[in-house]
N, C-alpha and C positions, 0 to 999 in steps of 0.2 A: 377956491383953490387956483393956483397959478402954475403955468408951465415954465420949466427951466429947460430954458433951452439946453458806389464802387465796392471796394474791399472793406469789410468791417474790421475796425481795430480792436484788438483784445487788450484788456487792462492788465496791470501787473499782478503777480501772484498774491501780493498782500491784499489787493482789492478783491480777488477771487476768494481768498480766505474770509474776508469780511462778509462776502455774500452768503457764506454758509450760515451766518447768524440770522439771515432774513427770512428763513422758511417758516411759513405758518400754514395750517390747514385751510382748505377752501370752505368758507362759511359765509355764503352770500347774505343770509338774513341777519345773523348776529356775528359779524366779523370780529376777529381779535386785532388788537393794535399791533402795528409793525414797529415803527419808531416808538419807543416808550413815551407815553404822554409826559409832558414836561412843563413845569412852571419856572419862570425866570423873572427876576425883577431888577430894576435899577432904582435909584432914589425916587424917581418920578413915575416910571412905567412898569406895567405888569404884562407878562406874556404867558400864553398857554397854547400848546400845539399837540395834535394827535393825528395819527394816520391809520386808516382801516383798509387793509388789502382785501380785494374781492377774491383773488385766487392765491396761489402759492407765493408769487412774486409781485412786486409793485414797482411802478416807475414814478409814483408820487413821492414828494419829499417836502420837508420843512426844515428850517434852520433858524437858530437864534444864538446871538453871542453878545455879551456885554463888553463894550470897549470904552473904558473910562466911565463916564456917566451916561453914555449913549447906548441904546439898544439897536442892534442891527438884526434884521430878520429877512427871511426869504421863504417862498413857497412856490412849488412848481410841479410839472408833470412832463415826463419824458414820453414821447409818442411811441406807441407799440406796446406789446405785451411780452411776458415771459422773462427769462433770466437775463437776457441782454439789456433790457430796459432797466432792470434792477441794478445791474452792474454800472450802467451809465449814471443812474441816480446816485450811487455811492461815490462815483468820481466827481459829480457836481458838488456833493456835500464836502468832500475833501478840498476841492478847489475854492469853495466859498469860504471855508475856514481860513485859508491862506490869503484870499483876496481882501477880506474886510479889514485885515490888519494893514495891508498895503494901501488900500483906498479908503482910509478912515476919515477923511475930511468931509465936511457937510455937503459939498457939491460932488462927491465922488461916487454917489449911488450909480450914476450912469457908467462910470468907469468899471464898476464891478460887472454890470451887464455886458459891456463891450468885451471885457476879458473872458467872461464865460462863453460868449458867442464865438470868440476866436478859438477857444479850446474845443467847443463842440463841433465847429466846422472842420477841425482837424481830426477829431476822433470818431464822429458819427458817419455812417453811410449816407448817401444823398437823400434817401427817403425817410430819414429820421430827424427829429428836431425836439426842442423843449419849449414849452410855454412857462413863463415864470414871472414872479413879482419879487423885487428886491427893495428894501426900504430901511430907513433910519429914523428912530424916534429920539429926539434930543432932550437934554435936561431942561431947556427953556420952553418946552412944549412944541417945538417945531417938528414937523413930519414931512419926510421926503420919500416919495414912492415912484419907482420906475416899473412900468408894466410892459413886458415883452409878450404880446399876443395872448395874454391870460384872461380868464373871466374876471370881470371887474371886482376888486375888493370894495367892500361897503363900509362906510364910516357912519356909525350911529351917533348923532350929536346929542348934547344934553337936552335940547328942546324937542327931541323926537324926530328931527329931520334926518334923512339918510342920503349921503353923498356917495357917488360912485367914482372910482379911479379907473377910467377907461384906458385901453392900451395906448402907450406912447410910441409904439413901434411894433414890428413883426416879431414872431417867435424867434428864439435864438437857434443858431445852427443851420439856417437855411441859405441866406444870401450874403455875399461878401460886401464889405464896405457899407454896412448899415449903421444908422445913427438912432439913438434912443434919447428922448427927452425924459424929464421927470416932473412929477406934479408936487408942488410945494403947498403944504397946508399946515394945520395945527391939530394937536391932540390935547384936549382940555380935560379937566377933572370930570369923571363920570362918563366919558365917551369911550366907545369901543370901535376898533378897526377889525373887521372880519375878512379873512382871506380863505378861499376854498378852491378845491379842484372841481373838474366837470362832473365827477361822480356824484356830487351833491346836486348840481344843476339838473342832471339827466335822470335822477332817481324817479322811478315810475310810480305814479299814484294809482289808486284803485280804479279810477275812471280811464286809465290808459294814458293820461297826459303826464308830462314831466313836471317836476317841482318848479324848475325854472327860477329866474331871478325874482319874479313876483312872489313866489312862495317863500324864497329865502328872506326877502325883505319883510314879509309878514311875520315870519318867525323871529327875525332879528328885532323888530320893533317892540316886541313884548319881552325881550330877554333881560337878564340881569346885567349889571354894569361892571362886574368883575370878569376877567377873561375866562377863567376856568368854568365858572357857573354859566356864562353866556355860551361858550362852546358846547358844553355838555347838554344844556337845555335845548340848544338849536339842533344838535345831533339827535337827541331823543325825539324832539318834535318832528324832525324830518323822517326818522325811521318809523314813526307812528303813521305818517301820512303816505310814505312812499318806500319802495323797495330798491335799494341800490343795485345797479348792474355793472358797476365799475369800482375801481379803487376810490376811496373817499378820504380826503385830508382837510383838516380845519386848522386854522391858526388865528388866534385872537390877541390883540394888543390893546391895553387900556391904560388910562392915566389915573394915578392916585392924586391925593391932595397935595 
């Protein structure tokens, strides 16, 4: 993988109306999905995402959109709890949908992160921020990922190796004039890129320890090579071993033949 180089604002009434669709009951052990699980594909790539809220509202989000033969995707977590975090999550999704059309070039993944950071610094109070991953999977197998302070996505290679996409910069919405790089890699047939929020990392096992990246890697290593099956199997395995204490979101991208 190579490197490429105060007062809380309230959203519009339309965003507030959207928030009314996000309510789900508190179900820590067997949570219901918030964003409807979704499968999406391009001629070469496959995508599956799901989000499980711990309480009534969640700040977790995932995003996917096909632009031509490319798949754009994102996953992230707004700091904090409650309705306001859910409102900002909706705002980020709306902005992502607009930005991926504007920044659709192969080197514009960082442009999307910079634009989201500018929006969040304007909208969020000083003590709030968002960690996120934004990426693009291209028709020729190219993969570009920008990580803004988020837990590292894991790429399961065809030969069983697992590679991590560590952060290219800080979380979004904190500091002015920040720059993010992006990591360039490939996504080949039978390989899976897994993204997740800290609710999976911090799920508590019976012995009191967290699942952590080591536990996630162990589950991923034995997973299927289709995004839906891989995500569902990893989620089931994680819930068997550990109890989530926070929102939990998974996103998987795979390459077909």
